[in-house]
N, C-alpha and C positions, 0 to 999 in steps of 0.2 A: 614262612617266607612270603613276601608280597612285593608288589611293584607299584611305585608311585612316580608319576611323571606330570610335568606341567608344560604348557606351551604358551609362547607369546609371539605376536607378529614381529617379523624381522625382515630385513632386506634379502636374506639368503636362508637356505635350508641348512640347519646345523644342529648338532647334538652336544650337550654338555652333561657331565656327570658330577653330582654333588659328593658322592662317596669317594673316599681316598683309597689308594692302594688296590684298585681293581685290576684284575688280570687283563692283559692286552687283548687276549682272545675274546673275552666277554665284551669288552668295549667295542671291538670290531663287529661282533655278532649283533649286539643291540643296535649300534649305529646303522648297520646295513639294513636291518629289519625296519627300523623307524624311517629311514630315508626312502626305502622302496615303498612302504605303505603310504607314506605322505605323498609321494609322487602319484601313486595310483589313485588316491583319494582326491587330490587336487585336479588331476586330469579328468576324473569322473565328474567333478563339480564345475569343470571348465574355469577354475579359479587361478589367478596369477599371484595370489597371496603366498607368502613364505613365512616359515616359523622357526623359532629357536626352541628346541625341545630340551627341557632340563629334567634329567632323570635323577630323582632324589633317592630312590631305593630300588635295588635289583635283586633278582634271585638267579641261580645258576642256569645258563643256557645249555642246550643239548644234554640235558640230564634226565629227561623223561618226565619233566614237570609241566610241559606245555608252555614254556616261556614265549616261544615264537608266536603262537596264536594270541596270547594275552598282550604282548607288546604291539603286535600289528593292529589288533582291535582298539587298543587304547589310543594309538596314534590317529586312527580314523575317527574315533569318537571325539577327540579333542578338536580336530579340524572341522568336522560337521557341526559340532556344537558351537564353535566360533562363528560359523556361517549361519547359525540360527536354524539348522536343519535337524529334525529328529528322525533318527533311523534306529531300528532295532539291531541286535547283534548279528542276525542272519543276513540282513542287507549289507551291513559293514563287512561281514566275512566274504560275501560274494565280490565286493569291490576290491578287497586286499588279497583275495585268493587263499583263504584259509578254510579249514573244515572239510577238505576233499576226501578224507578217509573216515575220521571220527568227528562226531558233532559235539563231543563232550567239552572241549575247550571253548567252543562258541556258546553253548548253553550255560557253562559255568560263568562266563563273562556276563551273561544276561541275568542268571538266577542264583548261582551258587547252589550248594546242597548236593544231595545224592541224585545222580542223573543216569538214566538208561536211554540210549538212542537206538533207533531201529535199523541202522545201516542203510546202504544204498541198494536200490533195485538195479537190475541189469539195464533198464532203460536209462537210468540216470548216470550210471557209471559202468561202462562196458569192460574196462580193464582193472586188474588188481594192482593198485599203485598206492604209495604213501601219500600223505597230504601234500608234501613238498613237490610232488610230480603230478598231482591231480587238479583238475579245474572243475570238478563236480561241486554242486552246492552242498552245504552241510546236511546230513541226514536228519530225519524228524526225531523229536524227543518223544519217547513213549511214556516215561514216568519221571517225576521229579519230587523228591521228598526232602524234608529237613533231616539232616544227619544228626544223630544224638550228640548233644553238645558236651556231655560228660564223658564221652569216649575220647581218650587221648590217642593221638597219632604220632608215632615216632618215625621221623624221616632220616635216613642215612644216605649220604652221597659220597662214595669212596672216590679218592683222587686217582682215577684211572682214565686212560684214553677211551673215548666213546668207540665201541666196537663196530657200530653200524651207523652209517650216514651216507648222504648223497647217492651216487650211482649204485653203491653196494646195497643200500636199502631198497632201491627199485628192483634190483636183481633178486633179492630175497623174496619180495612179494611175488614176483613172476615165478620163482622156483617152488614156493611152498603153498601157493593158493591155486585153486580153492581148497579149503580145509575139508577133509572127509566128512560126509554128512553125519555119520554116527557121532563124531566129536562135536559137531555143531549142535546136534540134538541134545547131547549130554550137557554141554555148556549152557544151552538155553534152559534146560530143566533146572540146573543148579541156580541160575540167576532168578528164574520166575518162582520156583518153589521153595528156595531157601534164602537167597541173598536179599531179595526185595522184601519179603515178609519180615525178615529179621531186623531190617532198618525200622519198619513201622512198629514192630513190637519191642524194639530196643533190646533185642536178644543178641548180645555181643558174642556169645559162644557159637551160635549158629552162623552169625556173620563171619566170624573167624574161620569156621570150617569151610564156608563157601569160598573165601579167599584162598585157603590152602588147596582146595580141590582144583580150582581153575588154573593154578600154576602149572599143572601138568597136562593141560588140555589145549587143543587147537593151536592158534597162532602164539599164544602165551608160551606154550611149550617150546616153540621155535625160538622166540625171543630169549628165553632163558638159556637154551642150548648154545646160543651164539655169544653169550656174555662171558666176562672174566670169571674165573672160579671163585673169586672173593665174594661175588653176589650170593652164591649158595651158602657160603660160610656165614655171612651176615644174617641171612634169613634163618638159618639153623640156630645160630646163637640167640636170636630174639625169641624164637619159638621155645627153645629149651629153657629160657628164663621166665616163660609164662605168658608171652603175648598170645592173645586169642587167635590171631591170624597174621600172616606176613607174606609179602610178595614184592615183585618188581614192578615199577611203574613204567608202562610203555616199553620202549627198548632199553630203558635204564640209562645210566647206572643207578638212578635213585631207587632206593629200597624203602618200604614202609611196613609198619606194624601197627595193630590196634590193641589197646588194652584199657581197662577201666580201673585197674588197681595199681600195679607195680611199674608205672611208666619210667621211673628213674632207673630201676634195675634193667629194664629193656634197653634204655638209652645207653647205659654202661656196657651192656652186652654188644651193642652195635659198635661202640667205640673200640672195644677190645678186639672185635673181629677185624676192624679196619687196620688196627695195629700200625706198623710203620708205613703202610700205604698212605695213611692220613685221609682226611676228608672232612665233611661236615655232618654233624648229627644234632638233631634238635627235637623238642617236644612241641606239638602244636595241636590245634583243634580245627574241625571243619568250619568253613565260612558258609553260612546259610543265606547269604545275600550276594547279589552280583556286584559288578564294578560300580564304584561311586564316582559320579561326574559332578564337579562343582565349578 
């Protein structure tokens, strides 16, 4: 899944969608994000220019795939580019108010690939809040590697209501954070000693083990516990069919698995698990480059 948007000067700020039969909720969500980000960017630039944004390709909002950050940064990039101003993704993120919890979306927009960020210090961010409620700057990138291009990624998004958003998400952060130190230490050890080396060494079995282990640790354990039972069913089906690793992306409901052999079988397993609930399932690969501006 990817996102493609164009912008042209116009007398008013508006959004248009080239794709047909989009859900009304997605149209509202994208339009609101684009308009808010455009206003923030234009105010920052002290510009009276207005734009017509044409969205040529979308991917699901509120699904755990980070669409909010990508849409917001794309909007700011188009506007600053039109004005002949070069800004990196972190400057754009500060303008549009993204990256307040995780810096992965911002760094992905800039670089693509496999990214590890360092989180926020207490000086930068005093409270435990989701990105939607935080005004902290994006945290620093600790590592960025190319993700093995021959590893297939299966993504499944069941058609269920998002279990966590808005004020409920804020309350969850307040209730479950900080995460116990022992779990933080264990998670850090898995990432540093297993996950990161496995990407560099292209060891998909170790990478899959790392994904599986972190599903039951720290805040990911909380996110999984709060989700619909079908999430566990999809993950179990994909693993039993031979995926090296499987997990839930952010707060979900997007679920992913990695494999370098039987990707079609894993895809079918995800589809079967979703059953009558329905949803989207697809096979893709990692993008080892950032957003393209033309």
